[in-house]
Structure formats: structure tokens, C-alpha cells
FIGU-239850 format. One record per residue: residue number from 0; residue in one letter; z, x, y of N, C-alpha, C, O in turn. Coordinates in Angstrom, 2 decimals, m for minus. Each point is the difference from the previous one (the first is absolute). Last residue first. Example, Ala and Ser with C-alpha at 12.3 -4.5 7.8 and 13.67 -1.06 7.14 Angstrom:
BEGIN
{1,s,{7.08,12.85,m2.25},{0.06,0.82,1.19},{0.73,m0.77,1.09},{0.17,0.51,1.11}}
{0,a,{m0.24,m0.22,m6.83},{0.00,m0.89,1.19},{0.00,0.90,1.20},{0.66,1.04,m0.02}}
END
This chain:
BEGIN
{165,y,{4.09,m20.89,13.04},{0.19,0.04,1.44},{m0.27,m1.34,0.58},{0.10,m0.18,1.22}}
{164,i,{0.11,m0.13,m6.05},{m0.83,1.01,0.65},{0.02,m0.25,1.50},{m0.60,m0.95,0.51}}
{163,y,{3.56,m0.49,m4.64},{m0.10,m0.37,1.42},{m0.78,1.06,0.74},{0.57,0.80,0.74}}
{162,r,{0.02,m0.48,m5.51},{0.15,m1.44,0.24},{m0.29,m0.40,1.43},{m0.61,m1.05,0.25}}
{161,i,{0.52,5.65,m1.58},{m0.99,m0.72,m0.79},{0.03,m1.48,0.34},{m1.05,m0.63,0.16}}
{160,q,{4.26,3.44,1.77},{m1.31,0.37,0.53},{m1.12,m0.75,m0.72},{m1.00,m0.37,0.61}}
{159,d,{5.47,m0.04,m2.14},{m0.21,m0.74,1.25},{m1.37,0.30,0.60},{m0.63,m0.89,0.57}}
{158,t,{1.91,3.37,m4.29},{m0.21,m1.40,m0.40},{m0.26,m0.86,1.23},{m0.89,m0.85,m0.01}}
{157,w,{2.11,5.32,0.74},{m1.37,m0.10,m0.51},{m0.33,m1.43,m0.41},{m1.10,m0.48,0.26}}
{156,y,{5.52,1.32,1.09},{m0.91,0.19,1.13},{m1.45,m0.15,m0.47},{m0.78,m0.71,0.63}}
{155,r,{4.14,0.62,m3.92},{0.03,m1.22,0.83},{m0.99,0.11,1.16},{m0.71,m0.96,0.31}}
{154,e,{1.24,4.78,m2.98},{m0.63,m1.07,m0.77},{m0.05,m1.30,0.80},{m1.03,m0.67,0.04}}
{153,v,{3.41,4.28,1.75},{m1.44,0.25,0.08},{m0.76,m1.11,m0.74},{m1.01,m0.50,0.49}}
{152,r,{5.64,0.39,m0.84},{m0.40,m0.29,1.38},{m1.50,0.20,0.19},{m0.66,m0.81,0.65}}
{151,r,{2.54,2.02,m4.77},{m0.04,m1.46,0.14},{m0.40,m0.41,1.41},{m0.71,m0.99,0.19}}
{150,l,{1.38,5.57,m1.08},{m1.23,m0.49,m0.63},{m0.11,m1.52,0.07},{m1.11,m0.53,0.15}}
{149,a,{5.07,2.58,1.49},{m1.15,0.37,0.82},{m1.30,m0.53,m0.59},{m0.85,m0.52,0.73}}
{148,t,{4.81,m0.12,m3.22},{0.04,m0.77,1.24},{m1.21,0.30,0.86},{m0.64,m0.92,0.52}}
{147,t,{1.20,3.49,m4.42},{m0.34,m1.39,m0.32},{m0.03,m0.87,1.25},{m0.91,m0.81,0.17}}
{146,i,{2.37,5.29,0.26},{m1.43,m0.05,m0.33},{m0.44,m1.44,m0.24},{m1.02,m0.44,0.53}}
{145,h,{5.62,1.17,0.16},{m0.76,0.25,1.23},{m1.51,m0.10,m0.26},{m0.73,m0.61,0.79}}
{144,d,{3.66,0.27,m4.53},{0.12,m1.17,0.89},{m0.82,0.18,1.27},{m0.67,m0.94,0.44}}
{143,v,{0.97,4.57,m3.40},{m0.82,m1.06,m0.59},{0.04,m1.24,0.90},{m1.03,m0.63,0.23}}
{142,g,{3.83,4.13,0.99},{m1.39,0.36,0.21},{m0.94,m1.05,m0.54},{m0.99,m0.35,0.64}}
{141,d,{5.62,m0.09,m1.45},{m0.31,m0.25,1.42},{m1.46,0.31,0.30},{m0.65,m0.74,0.75}}
{140,p,{2.27,1.68,m5.17},{m0.07,m1.43,0.30},{m0.36,m0.31,1.46},{m0.79,m0.90,0.27}}
{139,g,{m0.82,5.67,m1.75},{1.18,m0.77,m0.39},{m0.17,m1.46,0.36},{m1.05,m0.40,0.49}}
{138,l,{m2.10,5.13,m1.52},{0.11,m1.27,0.68},{1.22,m0.74,m0.53},{0.19,m0.11,m1.21}}
{137,v,{m1.01,4.66,0.06},{m1.27,m0.25,0.69},{0.11,m1.25,0.85},{m0.50,m0.04,1.13}}
{136,g,{3.80,2.26,m4.21},{0.21,m0.10,1.44},{m1.28,m0.21,0.78},{m0.02,0.21,1.22}}
{135,r,{0.89,0.01,m6.12},{m0.48,1.22,0.65},{0.15,m0.04,1.51},{m0.36,0.96,0.68}}
{134,a,{1.62,m4.72,m3.36},{0.72,1.15,m0.53},{m0.40,1.30,0.68},{0.84,0.89,0.19}}
{133,e,{m3.15,m4.97,0.88},{1.37,0.00,0.50},{0.76,1.25,m0.45},{0.71,0.61,0.80}}
{132,l,{m5.10,m1.23,m2.36},{m0.02,0.11,1.46},{1.40,0.09,0.57},{0.28,0.81,0.89}}
{131,g,{m0.73,m1.63,m5.52},{m0.37,1.37,0.36},{m0.02,0.21,1.51},{0.46,1.03,0.49}}
{130,e,{0.29,m5.40,m2.23},{1.14,0.87,m0.30},{m0.28,1.44,0.42},{0.88,0.68,0.53}}
{129,a,{m4.40,m3.74,m0.13},{1.07,m0.33,0.96},{1.21,0.90,m0.22},{0.58,0.51,0.96}}
{128,h,{m4.12,m0.17,m4.07},{m0.35,0.58,1.31},{1.09,m0.26,1.03},{0.35,0.89,0.77}}
{127,r,{0.13,m2.87,m4.98},{0.15,1.45,m0.13},{m0.33,0.69,1.33},{0.69,0.94,0.40}}
{126,e,{m1.46,m5.56,m0.69},{1.45,0.27,0.01},{0.26,1.50,m0.09},{0.89,0.51,0.69}}
{125,f,{m5.35,m1.95,m1.08},{0.49,m0.16,1.37},{1.50,0.26,0.11},{0.46,0.58,0.98}}
{124,l,{m2.42,m0.49,m5.30},{m0.55,1.08,0.83},{0.55,m0.08,1.42},{0.44,1.01,0.55}}
{123,t,{0.60,m4.52,m3.45},{0.74,1.21,m0.37},{m0.47,1.19,0.82},{0.82,0.81,0.45}}
{122,t,{m3.20,m4.83,0.05},{1.36,m0.14,0.54},{0.82,1.26,m0.28},{0.68,0.50,0.90}}
{121,v,{m4.93,m0.80,m2.86},{m0.10,0.25,1.45},{1.38,m0.09,0.65},{0.33,0.82,0.85}}
{120,v,{m0.57,m1.90,m5.39},{m0.34,1.42,0.16},{m0.06,0.35,1.49},{0.52,1.04,0.41}}
{119,d,{0.09,m5.57,m1.51},{1.21,0.78,m0.25},{m0.25,1.51,0.14},{0.86,0.72,0.50}}
{118,r,{m4.51,m3.73,m0.22},{0.88,m0.18,1.17},{1.25,0.85,m0.15},{0.45,0.60,0.97}}
{117,i,{m3.28,m0.76,m4.65},{m0.59,0.81,1.07},{0.86,m0.09,1.26},{0.27,1.00,0.66}}
{116,h,{0.99,m3.75,m4.22},{0.22,1.40,m0.36},{m0.54,0.93,1.09},{0.66,0.96,0.39}}
{115,r,{m1.48,m5.56,m0.05},{1.38,0.32,0.38},{0.34,1.45,m0.36},{0.77,0.65,0.71}}
{114,g,{m4.93,m2.36,m2.10},{0.03,0.18,1.45},{1.38,0.37,0.50},{0.14,0.82,0.91}}
{113,k,{m0.65,m1.93,m5.45},{m0.72,1.25,0.26},{0.00,0.31,1.50},{0.17,1.16,0.39}}
{112,e,{1.54,m5.28,m1.73},{0.92,1.06,m0.42},{m0.62,1.37,0.29},{0.68,0.91,0.47}}
{111,t,{m2.77,m4.38,2.62},{0.32,m0.11,m1.42},{1.05,1.07,m0.31},{0.41,0.74,0.89}}
{110,l,{m1.28,m3.10,4.10},{m0.09,1.14,m0.90},{0.30,m0.40,m1.44},{0.83,m0.86,m0.27}}
{109,r,{m3.17,m2.50,3.85},{1.33,0.61,m0.18},{m0.14,1.10,m1.05},{m0.96,0.02,m0.77}}
{108,v,{m2.20,m3.83,4.16},{0.15,1.10,m0.95},{1.45,0.46,m0.06},{0.76,m0.13,0.96}}
{107,r,{m4.33,m4.30,0.63},{1.30,0.66,0.13},{0.11,1.07,m1.08},{m0.43,m0.20,m1.14}}
{106,v,{m3.91,m2.38,3.78},{0.58,0.49,m1.25},{1.32,0.70,0.31},{0.07,0.82,0.91}}
{105,s,{m3.71,m4.74,1.48},{0.98,1.07,0.13},{0.59,0.36,m1.36},{0.28,m0.88,m0.82}}
{104,r,{m3.32,m2.75,1.55},{m0.73,1.22,0.34},{0.92,1.22,0.01},{m0.46,1.13,m0.12}}
{103,r,{2.05,m5.64,m0.60},{m0.62,0.57,m1.20},{m0.82,1.26,0.29},{m0.32,0.75,m0.93}}
{102,d,{4.60,m3.19,3.23},{m1.29,0.52,0.46},{m0.65,0.74,m1.16},{0.32,1.17,m0.24}}
{101,v,{3.65,m3.46,m0.84},{m0.37,m0.68,1.24},{m1.40,0.40,0.45},{m0.83,m0.86,0.27}}
{100,e,{2.82,2.92,m4.11},{m0.15,m1.43,m0.25},{m0.54,m0.72,1.23},{m0.85,m0.89,m0.13}}
{99,c,{m0.21,6.12,m1.02},{1.00,m0.84,0.66},{m0.30,m1.47,m0.30},{m1.16,m0.42,m0.04}}
{98,r,{m0.21,4.45,m3.37},{m0.50,m0.79,1.15},{1.13,m0.84,0.56},{0.82,m0.55,m0.74}}
{97,q,{m0.06,5.28,m1.79},{m0.02,m1.44,m0.26},{m0.49,m0.70,1.26},{0.43,0.32,1.11}}
{96,h,{0.53,4.93,m3.77},{m0.53,m0.79,1.11},{m0.09,m1.45,m0.43},{m0.22,m0.32,m1.17}}
{95,h,{2.81,5.47,m0.07},{m0.40,m1.34,m0.42},{m0.62,m0.67,1.21},{0.37,0.29,1.14}}
{94,m,{m0.06,5.23,m2.10},{0.38,m1.19,0.75},{m0.46,m1.26,m0.73},{m1.03,m0.01,m0.68}}
{93,y,{0.25,4.41,m0.98},{1.17,0.33,0.82},{0.52,m1.22,0.77},{1.12,0.01,0.52}}
{92,g,{m5.16,0.63,m3.59},{1.24,m0.50,m0.55},{1.27,0.33,0.77},{1.10,m0.12,m0.53}}
{91,m,{m6.07,0.87,1.32},{0.66,1.07,m0.77},{1.36,m0.42,m0.55},{0.65,0.77,m0.71}}
{90,d,{m3.25,m3.74,3.46},{m0.85,0.36,m1.14},{0.66,1.05,m0.89},{m0.19,m0.01,m1.21}}
{89,v,{2.32,m1.18,5.26},{0.05,m1.12,m0.94},{m0.78,0.36,m1.26},{0.48,m0.21,m1.12}}
{88,l,{m0.72,3.25,4.61},{1.34,0.03,m0.58},{0.21,m1.15,m0.99},{0.68,0.17,m1.01}}
{87,k,{m4.76,0.04,3.47},{0.10,1.13,m0.95},{1.35,0.02,m0.69},{0.08,0.22,m1.21}}
{86,k,{m0.67,m3.38,4.63},{m0.83,m0.34,m1.15},{0.08,1.10,m1.06},{0.16,m0.29,m1.19}}
{85,l,{1.98,1.09,5.29},{0.71,m1.03,m0.76},{m0.78,m0.36,m1.26},{0.58,m0.12,m1.08}}
{84,n,{m2.64,3.08,4.10},{1.09,0.63,m0.75},{0.82,m1.01,m0.79},{0.42,0.30,m1.11}}
{83,y,{m3.94,m1.94,3.87},{m0.54,0.88,m1.04},{1.12,0.59,m0.85},{m0.05,m0.05,m1.23}}
{82,s,{1.28,m2.43,5.01},{m0.57,m0.87,m1.03},{m0.54,0.81,m1.17},{0.23,m0.34,m1.16}}
{81,v,{1.35,2.66,4.96},{1.11,m0.60,m0.75},{m0.54,m0.89,m1.11},{0.54,0.01,m1.11}}
{80,n,{m3.74,1.95,3.93},{0.74,1.04,m0.69},{1.12,m0.61,m0.85},{0.15,0.35,m1.17}}
{79,s,{m2.79,m2.92,4.24},{m0.52,0.09,m1.35},{0.72,1.06,m0.82},{0.03,m0.09,m1.23}}
{78,g,{2.32,m0.74,5.69},{m0.89,m0.95,m0.64},{m0.41,0.20,m1.44},{0.80,m0.23,m0.91}}
{77,q,{3.12,3.41,2.70},{m1.17,m0.53,0.68},{m0.82,m0.88,m0.94},{m0.05,0.25,m1.20}}
{76,y,{5.65,0.93,1.32},{m1.31,0.35,m0.53},{m1.11,m0.67,0.79},{0.22,m0.99,0.69}}
{75,y,{4.61,0.65,0.33},{m0.04,1.11,m0.95},{m1.42,0.48,m0.29},{m0.23,1.19,m0.18}}
{74,g,{2.11,m4.94,3.08},{m0.52,1.23,0.59},{m0.08,1.17,m0.96},{m0.24,1.12,0.44}}
{73,r,{1.47,m5.99,m0.81},{1.13,0.93,0.15},{m0.45,1.34,0.57},{0.82,0.83,0.39}}
{72,t,{m4.09,m4.03,m1.46},{0.80,m0.47,1.14},{1.18,0.91,0.26},{0.35,0.26,1.15}}
{71,k,{m3.00,0.50,m4.97},{m0.73,0.38,1.23},{0.79,m0.39,1.23},{0.07,0.75,0.98}}
{70,l,{1.66,m2.07,m5.10},{0.07,1.46,0.10},{m0.72,0.49,1.26},{0.47,0.91,0.68}}
{69,e,{m0.71,m5.48,m1.72},{1.34,0.35,0.45},{0.14,1.51,0.14},{0.65,0.48,0.93}}
{68,g,{m4.67,m2.16,m2.71},{0.13,m0.30,1.43},{1.36,0.36,0.55},{0.11,0.50,1.12}}
{67,a,{m0.95,m0.19,m5.74},{m0.66,1.09,0.71},{0.13,m0.21,1.51},{0.22,0.95,0.75}}
{66,t,{3.62,m3.19,m3.53},{m1.46,m0.11,0.02},{m0.56,1.23,0.72},{0.72,0.70,0.70}}
{65,v,{4.15,m1.15,m3.63},{m0.70,m0.06,1.28},{m1.49,m0.30,m0.19},{m0.53,0.06,m1.11}}
{64,e,{5.93,0.60,m1.02},{m1.27,m0.60,m0.41},{m0.74,m0.28,1.30},{0.49,m0.73,0.86}}
{63,h,{3.57,4.59,m1.96},{m0.53,m1.20,0.66},{m1.24,m0.53,m0.70},{m0.67,0.71,m0.74}}
{62,d,{3.45,3.41,m0.05},{0.34,m1.18,m0.80},{m0.54,m1.30,0.59},{0.33,m1.08,m0.48}}
{61,g,{m2.75,5.53,1.95},{1.33,m0.04,m0.62},{0.21,m1.22,m0.86},{m0.82,m0.29,m0.88}}
{60,i,{m2.67,2.07,4.24},{0.14,m1.36,m0.52},{1.37,m0.17,m0.64},{0.64,m1.04,0.17}}
{59,n,{m1.83,5.32,1.38},{0.25,m0.92,1.11},{0.11,m1.45,m0.44},{0.72,m0.77,0.63}}
{58,f,{m1.78,4.17,m3.86},{1.32,0.25,0.57},{0.33,m1.03,1.09},{1.11,m0.54,0.03}}
{57,l,{m5.44,0.52,m1.83},{0.98,m0.52,m0.97},{1.43,0.17,0.52},{0.83,m0.90,m0.14}}
{56,l,{m4.21,2.81,2.73},{m0.14,m1.46,0.03},{1.01,m0.63,m0.96},{0.67,m0.97,0.36}}
{55,l,{m1.11,5.59,m0.43},{0.73,m0.42,1.19},{m0.05,m1.51,0.17},{0.97,m0.61,0.46}}
{54,a,{m3.51,2.48,m3.91},{1.42,0.17,m0.29},{0.86,m0.45,1.17},{1.02,m0.65,m0.19}}
{53,q,{m5.70,0.74,0.75},{0.39,m1.09,m0.90},{1.49,0.08,m0.33},{0.67,m1.03,m0.07}}
{52,v,{m2.47,4.50,2.59},{m0.04,m1.22,0.80},{0.45,m1.19,m0.86},{0.77,m0.84,0.46}}
{51,a,{m1.26,5.04,m2.58},{1.20,m0.07,0.84},{0.03,m1.27,0.85},{1.07,m0.57,0.22}}
{50,n,{m3.79,0.35,m4.85},{0.05,0.95,1.10},{1.24,m0.26,0.87},{0.74,m0.96,m0.21}}
{49,i,{m1.59,0.20,m5.37},{m0.07,m0.63,1.33},{0.11,1.06,1.09},{0.49,1.11,m0.24}}
{48,e,{m0.55,0.15,m4.42},{m0.84,m1.19,0.02},{m0.15,m0.64,1.38},{m1.03,m0.61,0.29}}
{47,l,{3.76,4.48,m2.01},{m1.29,0.34,0.59},{m0.90,m1.21,0.20},{m1.09,0.12,0.56}}
{46,i,{6.28,2.01,m1.75},{m0.57,m1.31,0.33},{m1.31,0.26,0.75},{0.01,0.38,1.17}}
{45,g,{3.31,3.03,m2.76},{m1.07,m0.42,m0.90},{m0.53,m1.40,0.21},{m0.55,m0.60,m0.93}}
{44,v,{3.91,3.49,3.40},{0.58,m0.82,m1.07},{m1.07,m0.61,m0.92},{0.33,m0.78,m0.89}}
{43,r,{m1.62,3.62,4.54},{1.11,0.71,m0.64},{0.57,m0.80,m1.17},{0.35,0.58,m1.03}}
{42,e,{m3.67,m2.51,3.82},{m0.58,1.03,m0.86},{1.09,0.71,m0.79},{m0.17,0.30,m1.18}}
{41,f,{1.60,m3.33,4.38},{m0.62,m0.71,m1.11},{m0.67,0.97,m0.96},{0.07,m0.18,m1.22}}
{40,e,{1.74,1.88,5.19},{1.08,m0.46,m0.88},{m0.59,m0.69,m1.23},{0.48,0.20,m1.12}}
{39,d,{m3.49,1.12,4.50},{0.55,1.16,m0.71},{1.11,m0.40,m0.97},{0.07,0.52,m1.12}}
{38,k,{m1.85,m3.87,3.94},{m1.01,0.44,m0.97},{0.53,1.17,m0.83},{m0.13,0.01,m1.22}}
{37,i,{2.76,m1.47,4.82},{0.03,m0.98,m1.09},{m0.98,0.41,m1.10},{0.34,m0.05,m1.19}}
{36,v,{m0.38,2.63,5.06},{1.28,0.19,m0.69},{0.10,m0.95,m1.20},{0.43,0.39,m1.08}}
{35,d,{m4.13,m0.85,3.97},{m0.11,1.22,m0.81},{1.27,0.25,m0.80},{m0.06,0.41,m1.16}}
{34,l,{0.05,m3.96,4.25},{m0.87,m0.33,m1.12},{m0.17,1.21,m0.93},{m0.03,m0.16,m1.22}}
{33,l,{2.42,0.87,5.17},{0.75,m0.89,m0.88},{m0.83,m0.36,m1.23},{0.50,0.02,m1.12}}
{32,l,{m2.64,2.36,4.53},{0.90,0.86,m0.77},{0.85,m0.82,m0.97},{0.24,0.42,m1.13}}
{31,r,{m3.00,m2.70,4.20},{m0.83,0.69,m1.00},{0.87,0.87,m0.91},{m0.22,0.06,m1.21}}
{30,h,{2.42,m2.11,4.78},{m0.47,m1.01,m0.95},{m0.84,0.65,m1.10},{0.19,m0.28,m1.19}}
{29,l,{1.23,3.03,4.73},{1.11,m0.36,m0.88},{m0.41,m1.05,m1.03},{0.42,0.06,m1.15}}
{28,r,{m3.51,1.18,4.55},{0.18,1.07,m1.00},{1.11,m0.32,m0.98},{m0.13,0.27,m1.20}}
{27,e,{m0.52,m3.28,4.79},{m1.16,m0.02,m0.89},{0.14,1.06,m1.10},{m0.24,m0.29,m1.17}}
{26,v,{3.48,0.24,4.52},{0.13,m1.21,m0.81},{m1.15,m0.06,m1.01},{0.21,m0.30,m1.18}}
{25,l,{m0.39,3.74,4.37},{1.04,0.24,m1.00},{0.18,m1.21,m0.92},{0.16,0.17,m1.21}}
{24,s,{m3.06,m0.50,4.91},{m0.57,0.89,m0.99},{0.99,0.26,m1.14},{m0.39,0.06,m1.16}}
{23,l,{1.91,m2.50,4.84},{m1.01,m0.77,m0.74},{m0.60,0.83,m1.13},{m0.16,m0.47,m1.12}}
{22,a,{3.11,2.65,4.08},{0.72,m0.92,m0.89},{m0.97,m0.84,m0.83},{0.24,m0.23,m1.18}}
{21,e,{m2.04,3.01,4.50},{0.52,0.82,m1.09},{0.75,m0.88,m1.00},{m0.12,0.20,m1.21}}
{20,l,{m1.36,m2.22,5.12},{m1.14,0.31,m0.85},{0.41,0.87,m1.19},{m0.52,m0.16,m1.11}}
{19,y,{3.80,m0.79,4.34},{m0.40,m1.23,m0.68},{m1.15,0.26,m0.97},{0.03,m0.45,m1.14}}
{18,g,{1.34,3.99,3.97},{1.00,m0.28,m1.04},{m0.34,m1.24,m0.81},{0.17,m0.01,m1.22}}
{17,t,{m2.88,1.02,4.93},{m0.16,1.04,m1.02},{0.97,m0.23,m1.16},{m0.39,0.10,m1.16}}
{16,i,{0.84,m2.86,4.90},{m1.23,m0.33,m0.73},{m0.22,1.01,m1.12},{m0.34,m0.39,m1.12}}
{15,f,{3.90,1.22,4.04},{0.28,m1.15,m0.84},{m1.22,m0.35,m0.85},{0.13,m0.25,m1.19}}
{14,g,{m0.63,3.68,4.36},{0.91,0.41,m1.07},{0.31,m1.14,m0.95},{0.04,0.20,m1.22}}
{13,t,{m2.62,m1.12,5.10},{m0.73,0.82,m0.95},{0.87,0.43,m1.18},{m0.44,m0.04,m1.14}}
{12,h,{1.50,m2.54,5.29},{0.03,m0.64,m1.32},{m0.67,0.84,m1.08},{m0.01,m0.38,m1.17}}
{11,d,{0.18,1.60,5.86},{1.39,m0.10,m0.45},{0.12,m0.66,m1.37},{1.06,0.08,m0.62}}
{10,r,{m5.38,0.40,2.86},{0.57,1.28,m0.41},{1.41,m0.12,m0.57},{0.33,0.69,m0.96}}
{9,p,{m3.88,m4.75,0.54},{0.79,0.65,1.07},{0.66,1.27,m0.52},{0.39,0.07,m1.17}}
{8,a,{m5.04,m2.06,m0.81},{1.44,0.05,m0.25},{0.73,0.68,1.15},{m0.38,1.10,0.41}}
{7,n,{m4.55,m2.03,m1.28},{0.73,m0.61,1.10},{1.52,0.01,m0.19},{0.71,m0.72,0.70}}
{6,l,{m3.84,2.51,m3.96},{m0.33,0.64,1.28},{0.83,m0.54,1.15},{0.29,0.72,0.95}}
{5,p,{1.41,m0.49,m6.14},{m0.82,m0.85,0.87},{m0.20,0.67,1.35},{0.91,0.62,0.54}}
{4,k,{m0.15,2.18,m5.05},{0.75,m0.52,1.13},{m0.92,m0.87,0.86},{m1.09,0.43,0.38}}
{3,h,{0.39,0.18,m5.71},{m0.34,0.62,1.26},{0.81,m0.65,1.11},{0.26,m1.21,m0.03}}
{2,f,{m0.31,1.88,m5.77},{0.41,m0.73,1.18},{m0.39,0.79,1.24},{0.11,1.22,0.03}}
{1,s,{m1.29,m1.70,m5.68},{m0.11,0.80,1.21},{0.35,m0.86,1.20},{m0.56,m1.08,0.18}}
{0,m,{1.22,1.36,m5.87},{0.00,m0.86,1.16},{0.00,0.90,1.22},{0.82,0.91,0.11}}
END
């Protein structure tokens, strides 16, 4: 991702803009790195049938029963990407699917035992990382709270930008 300083940026905001662009780049890199970490863990434990995006999808669904639309609404996944991955996960036996009684066009999905196993592998990985971050002094509870609060504020701002275009 390449960022350029806007030509009309006031001089006193240049530092903030630079920091914001760096944060955007970091969020993007962290997401890609998270997928790589999940992929590496799956290779380590011999799970080669599904990819990291599909594993993260199973993790995020957890014990819920949801529709593809609900997953998109929650902001986890993009359009056809979620539909494609849900179909693949159903076909591979990681999820059950059932047509909604009210809206026959809508399909509800939930994890199978096989899907819950994948969710548990990801959960264990994330718990191990949380323990390691805290034990090594990389990040403590206050740091996690500050990061989460800041990211939620950005999320709200971006959501408002989409809903209420100036």
C-alpha cells in the first residue's frame, strides 16, 4: 500500500496524517500476518484442508447460528467471499446449513463437530498468543484496552463515513 501526502494538507496536520497513514498500513499488515500465523499453526498441526480465512470464519461464528448476511452485516467478511467460503465449509463438513423457515432464500449455518474442532484450534492459538504477549511484557491488559478503544473509535468513524457521506 502506497500513501502520499495530500497536496492541500495543512503543515500542522502533517504529523497526524503521517501517523494515521502508518496506522492504516499497520492494520493491513497485521491482518495479513494474522492469516499467516493461522496458516502456519494449521501446517504445524497437520490441518491442510482449509485455509486461514475459512478457519477465522469458523472461529468468528463460534457457537452461533448465522446467515451469510449476518456475517457481512457484522463486518467480518465481504460479499461473495463469505458465500463462497460458507459453501466450501458446508461441502467439506465443517458446517451444517438449513434454509430459514421465514425467508426460504436465506440459509442459516452452524458449526459441525469438525468445525468446532477447527474453532478450538484457533482459540488455543489465540490464548497461547495472549499469554505470551503478557508474559513477555509485550502487551498487558491496559495496552489491549487502549488499542481496542482506539480501533473501535476508528471503526465508528469509518462506519459513519459510509452511512452519512458528508
